N, C-alpha and C positions, 0 to 999 in steps of 0.2 A: 717675789716680784718687787722691784724697788718702787719707791714713791715716785721717782721721776718717770718711770715707765707708765705708772697709773695716770699721772698728770698728762703725759703726752697722749695716751689713748683717749682720755676724756676730752682733752683739748682738740685733738684732730677730729673727733666725732662732732664736737660742737662747731668747729670751723666748716666741716663738710655740710652740716645742717644749715648753717647760715648761707653758705654759697649756693646750696641747692634751692633753698626757699627764695633767696634774692634773685637767682638766675631764672627760676620759673616765673616769678612775679614780673620780672623785667620782660621776658619773652612773651608772657601772656598779654601784657598791656601794650607793648610796642609792636609785636608782630602777630598778636592773636594766636600764639602757638605755645602753650605751656609745656613744660617738661613732663612727659608721661610718668604716671605713678609717683609723683612728687609726694603726695600725702603718705603713702605707705613707706617710702624710703625715709622721709623725714621723721616718721614715728619711730622707726628703728634707730636712727641716729640720735634722736632725743633720748630714747631708752638707754642706748649705749653710754652717752655722756653722763646721764644721771646715775646709772648703776655703777659705772667706773668711778664717779665722784663719791658715791657712797662707800665703795671699796677703799678709796683713798682716805676718807674720814675714819673708817674702821681700822685701817692700818696704823693710823696715827693716834687712835683712841681720842679723836678730836670731835666727839659728838657734843651736842648741847649739854651743858652742865649747870648745876645750880650751886654756886660757890657759897651761898649764904649758909646752907646746911653744912657743907664740907668744912668750912673754916672753924666750926664749933665742935667738930668731932675729934676724938682722940685717935691715936694711930691704929688701934685695934678696930675701932668702929669704921675708920676709913677703909681698912682692908676688907671689912665685911661689905660695905657699900660698893666698893670696887668689884668684889666678887659677884654680888647681886647684879650689878650693872652688866658685867660680862656674861653671866648666865642668861639674863633676859635678852641681851643682844644676840647671843648665839642662838637661842630658841627662836627669836624673831627672824633672823637671817636664814636659819634652816627652813623654817616654814615658808619664807619668801622664796627661797630657791626651789622648793618643791612645787609651789604654786606656779612659778614661771615655767618649770619643767612640764607641769601638767598642761599649761596653756599651749606650749609648743607642741606637745603630743596631741592635744585636741586639734590644733591647726593641721597637723599631719594627717590625723584620721579623717577630718572633714574635707580635706583637699581644697581649702579656700585658696584663692589666687588673687593677685593684683588685678585691677580692672583693665589696664592697657596692655601690659606685656604678658599677662597670665603667668607670672612667676609665683610658684607656691609660697604662701606666706610663711610656712614653717621654716623655709630656708632663710628668709629674711630675719626671722626672729631667733634663729639658732645662735648667732654671735652674742645675743643678749644673755643667753643662758649662763655662760661662764662668768659674765659680769654680775649676774644676780646671785651666783653661788659663792663668788670670791669673798665677799664680806664675812660669811660664816667661817671660811677657812682662816681668814686673817684674825678674826676674834678668837678662834680656837688656838691659833698659834700664840697670840698675845697671852691668853690664859695659861698656856703651857710654859711660856717664858717666865711669866709672873710667878708660877708655882715653883719653878726651878731657881728663882731668886735673881733672874736677869731682868 
């Protein structure tokens, strides 16, 4: 998946979130009629934009870095630090993906629904699942590329 696709998905989710919250607030204060289930839909859109943003950062290897240590390391130590970074990121993102999967499954089992439209919450959270798992795939791909010399 290209970076521009990840940027577009995160951007559109953020745009929809802003429009939904603004529209609901406007309708609530002007006509005393909020958009139903705004809270649940806005949570999902926020999760989508954040998780796709994390996937974008993982695809670029653009996480927060401490260059103070990096600048004083030799080439072999840099490779070791990079490998340690990728292994820790992969472990974190795998665990994160499993926890999101577990949360969606729990929502499915409990049958929780939105307040107004009675939409099952697991359906709303289902699109967040690939976004939560994608960073692990991208870090693993980056590790594989790095091991192949690319």
